[in-house]
ROKEKE-608016 format. One record per atom (N, C-alpha, C): x, y, z; residue in one letter. Coordinates in steps of 0.1 Angstrom, whole numbers, padded with zeros to 4 digits, always signed. Layout:
REM residues N
XYZa ...
This chain:
REM residues 137
+0070-0544+0724m +0074-0534+0726m +0079-0522+0712m +0083-0509+0715a +0087-0503+0701a +0103-0503+0695a +0109-0501+0711f +0121-0504+0705f +0128-0521+0710f +0137-0525+0697s +0142-0536+0707s +0158-0533+0700s +0163-0542+0708g +0181-0544+0702g +0189-0536+0708g +0204-0537+0701p +0211-0527+0716p +0214-0516+0710p +0217-0507+0718i +0212-0495+0715i +0224-0486+0705i +0236-0489+0710e +0246-0484+0696e +0236-0485+0683e +0233-0497+0676d +0223-0500+0669d +0214-0489+0662d +0205-0490+0675r +0193-0481+0672r +0196-0464+0671r +0206-0463+0678l +0212-0449+0672l +0219-0448+0660l +0223-0456+0652a +0228-0456+0641a +0219-0455+0636a +0207-0464+0633i +0195-0462+0628i +0191-0449+0624i +0188-0444+0636r +0181-0433+0635r +0190-0421+0632r +0201-0422+0638e +0215-0409+0626e +0208-0412+0613e +0208-0428+0603l +0200-0434+0590l +0195-0420+0584l +0184-0420+0593m +0170-0418+0592m +0174-0400+0596m +0180-0392+0603d +0183-0380+0602d +0192-0375+0590d +0203-0382+0586i +0210-0381+0572i +0199-0379+0563i +0189-0390+0558y +0182-0393+0542y +0170-0380+0548y +0168-0375+0556a +0159-0360+0558a +0171-0351+0556a +0182-0348+0561d +0191-0336+0561d +0194-0334+0547d +0197-0346+0538a +0201-0347+0528a +0191-0345+0515a +0177-0346+0522v +0164-0337+0513v +0167-0329+0515v +0166-0319+0526n +0166-0307+0528n +0172-0298+0524n +0185-0303+0519q +0201-0298+0514q +0200-0300+0496q +0190-0312+0494r +0190-0314+0478r +0202-0322+0476r +0210-0333+0488d +0223-0333+0485d +0222-0353+0480d +0225-0354+0468a +0216-0365+0463a +0232-0374+0468a +0241-0365+0468t +0253-0382+0472t +0250-0386+0487t +0249-0371+0496r +0245-0381+0509r +0230-0385+0509r +0220-0384+0504w +0209-0393+0502w +0212-0407+0497w +0219-0413+0486g +0224-0420+0482g +0227-0432+0490g +0237-0420+0500s +0241-0432+0511s +0239-0440+0520s +0223-0433+0519t +0214-0441+0528t +0212-0454+0522t +0216-0457+0515w +0207-0469+0502w +0217-0484+0503w +0211-0497+0506a +0216-0506+0498a +0219-0509+0489a +0229-0513+0480e +0231-0516+0470e +0215-0523+0458e +0214-0532+0464d +0201-0539+0466d +0189-0535+0471d +0186-0520+0471s +0178-0521+0477s +0165-0516+0469s +0147-0516+0476n +0144-0513+0471n +0132-0500+0478n +0125-0493+0470w +0123-0481+0472w +0103-0479+0470w +0092-0479+0477k +0080-0484+0468k +0072-0470+0472k +0070-0465+0465l +0059-0449+0469l +0044-0450+0455l +0037-0457+0463p +0026-0459+0453p +0017-0451+0456p +0021-0441+0459v +0016-0424+0460v +0018-0418+0447v +0026-0422+0437i +0034-0413+0427i +0037-0422+0414i +0029-0420+0406p +0030-0426+0394p +0044-0428+0385p +0048-0442+0383g +0063-0445+0378g +0070-0450+0392g +0064-0443+0400m +0075-0444+0410m +0070-0460+0424m +0062-0467+0422e +0054-0472+0430e +0061-0488+0431e +0074-0490+0426n +0082-0496+0430n +0095-0492+0426n +0105-0495+0426v +0121-0488+0422v +0128-0494+0429v +0132-0507+0422s +0149-0515+0424s +0158-0509+0425s +0169-0510+0430g +0185-0508+0430g +0190-0493+0432g +0198-0496+0443k +0200-0481+0442k +0207-0466+0435k +0210-0471+0424t +0215-0462+0411t +0198-0456+0407t +0193-0468+0404n +0177-0464+0401n +0165-0458+0408n +0169-0458+0425i +0167-0454+0431i +0170-0437+0430i +0182-0435+0435v +0187-0423+0435v +0183-0413+0420v +0183-0417+0410n +0175-0414+0396n +0166-0411+0401n +0160-0419+0402a +0140-0411+0405a +0143-0402+0418a +0147-0403+0423w +0147-0393+0438w +0155-0379+0431w +0160-0377+0422k +0168-0365+0416k +0158-0362+0407k +0149-0369+0398a +0143-0364+0386a +0123-0362+0400a +0122-0365+0405g +0113-0362+0414g +0119-0350+0423g +0132-0348+0430m +0132-0328+0436m +0125-0323+0425m +0133-0323+0415e +0133-0314+0403e +0117-0311+0398e +0108-0315+0408l +0095-0308+0406l +0088-0298+0414l +0099-0297+0425f +0098-0295+0441f +0109-0283+0440f +0107-0268+0440p +0118-0260+0443p +0123-0258+0452p +0110-0260+0465f +0113-0261+0472f +0111-0271+0483f +0116-0279+0493i +0113-0290+0497i +0121-0291+0515i +0111-0296+0521f +0117-0297+0538f +0112-0305+0543f +0121-0318+0548m +0113-0329+0558m +0121-0329+0570m +0106-0335+0578s +0118-0336+0589s +0107-0349+0596s +0115-0361+0604i +0109-0374+0608i +0113-0374+0617i +0103-0384+0620s +0096-0390+0638s +0101-0405+0642s +0105-0408+0646i +0106-0423+0645i +0097-0428+0658i +0090-0439+0655g +0081-0447+0660g +0086-0460+0665g +0095-0470+0655d +0096-0480+0660d +0110-0482+0653d +0119-0492+0660i +0127-0498+0659i +0132-0510+0664i +0132-0521+0653q +0135-0536+0662q +0150-0539+0657q +0159-0543+0662v +0172-0547+0656v +0171-0561+0659v +0177-0572+0647d +0179-0584+0649d +0192-0590+0641d +0201-0585+0650g +0216-0590+0649g +0224-0578+0635g +0220-0583+0624d +0222-0576+0613d +0213-0568+0598d +0203-0574+0608t +0188-0570+0603t +0179-0558+0611t +0170-0552+0603a +0163-0540+0616a +0149-0541+0608a +0136-0542+0615t +0130-0531+0608t +0126-0518+0617t +0118-0507+0609a +0117-0495+0615a +0102-0485+0609a +0097-0480+0618r +0085-0472+0612r +0095-0456+0618r +0092-0448+0608a +0089-0432+0608a +0077-0427+0597a +0076-0418+0609y +0068-0406+0606y +0076-0391+0596y +0072-0394+0584t +0077-0379+0578t +0069-0364+0579t +0069-0358+0579s +0060-0343+0582s +0070-0335+0571s +0063-0326+0557e +0070-0321+0546e +0067-0309+0547e +0068-0301+0539v +0065-0288+0532v +0071-0283+0519v +0065-0278+0513g +0072-0279+0498g +0065-0269+0491g +0069-0267+0474t +0061-0261+0463t +0067-0267+0452t +0053-0267+0442t +0052-0269+0440t +0059-0263+0420t +0063-0267+0405q +0063-0258+0398q +0059-0247+0397q +0040-0245+0398d +0036-0236+0396d +0037-0230+0409d +0037-0232+0419g +0041-0221+0431g +0028-0223+0441g +0021-0240+0439s +0016-0244+0448s +0023-0250+0461s +0014-0253+0471e +0022-0254+0485e +0013-0265+0485e +0022-0280+0492i +0021-0287+0498i +0026-0294+0510i +0016-0297+0517r +0025-0301+0533r +0016-0315+0535r +0026-0328+0526p +0019-0345+0529p +0031-0344+0546p +0019-0356+0548r +0020-0363+0557r +0024-0379+0554r +0042-0385+0565g +0036-0404+0558g +0042-0411+0571g +0040-0417+0564q +0043-0434+0574q +0059-0437+0562q +0069-0440+0567y +0074-0452+0561y +0077-0470+0568y +0076-0475+0562d +0081-0493+0569d +0094-0492+0561d +0105-0498+0573d +0113-0501+0567d +0120-0515+0572d +0129-0517+0562k +0131-0531+0563k +0148-0523+0558k +0159-0529+0573l +0174-0520+0573l +0184-0536+0575l +0195-0529+0567v +0206-0540+0570v +0217-0537+0573v +0227-0537+0581k +0240-0535+0585k +0252-0541+0577k +0260-0536+0567v +0267-0535+0558v +0281-0532+0562v +0292-0539+0562d +0304-0535+0569d +0305-0525+0578d +0291-0529+0591g +0291-0517+0598g +0285-0512+0596g +0277-0507+0589q +0272-0495+0583q +0252-0498+0580q +0245-0494+0591w +0229-0494+0582w +0224-0488+0575w +0217-0492+0561l +0212-0486+0550l +0201-0495+0547l +0194-0486+0544f +0177-0496+0538f +0180-0499+0529f +0172-0511+0531k +0167-0523+0523k +0160-0523+0518k +0152-0516+0526e +0137-0514+0514e +0129-0504+0526e +0124-0492+0512r +0117-0479+0523r +0102-0481+0512r +0093-0487+0523i +0077-0481+0517i +0069-0468+0521i +0068-0464+0513f +0062-0450+0521f +0042-0455+0519f +0041-0450+0532h +0023-0447+0526h +0021-0429+0532h +0005-0429+0518s +0004-0411+0529s -0004-0417+0535s -0002-0404+0547l -0015-0403+0558l -0023-0396+0561l -0017-0385+0549h -0027-0366+0549h -0017-0359+0538h -0024-0352+0531g -0021-0343+0525g -0020-0348+0509g -0009-0339+0501e -0012-0347+0494e +0006-0354+0490e 
């Protein structure tokens, strides 16, 4: 089954993913960082130096450095799966992005995030996000 668990939790996880994408589009590091658990992991095997970043502070700093490479970026997310089990969950989300690099080149990557989430003080947060490139840069 593609979706399981309480609807309230699944909705909160969807909203977390929407906050994540909106923060990328708005270049808002504070909001983007608010989606991560303190002891989280972000794995981006397609980007040298970001194959595995651990800890919320390190993740946010890596994201800030990465965002400096792109004068323009737009991200949208489509959710394919959410499985809630108490205060933990797994999810799969697809991303579609458009961006420009410092030299003006346009990129259009498509990817998949495999997520582990945790509910802390009633709020869902990313515990682990693993990005897989599906197409594009």
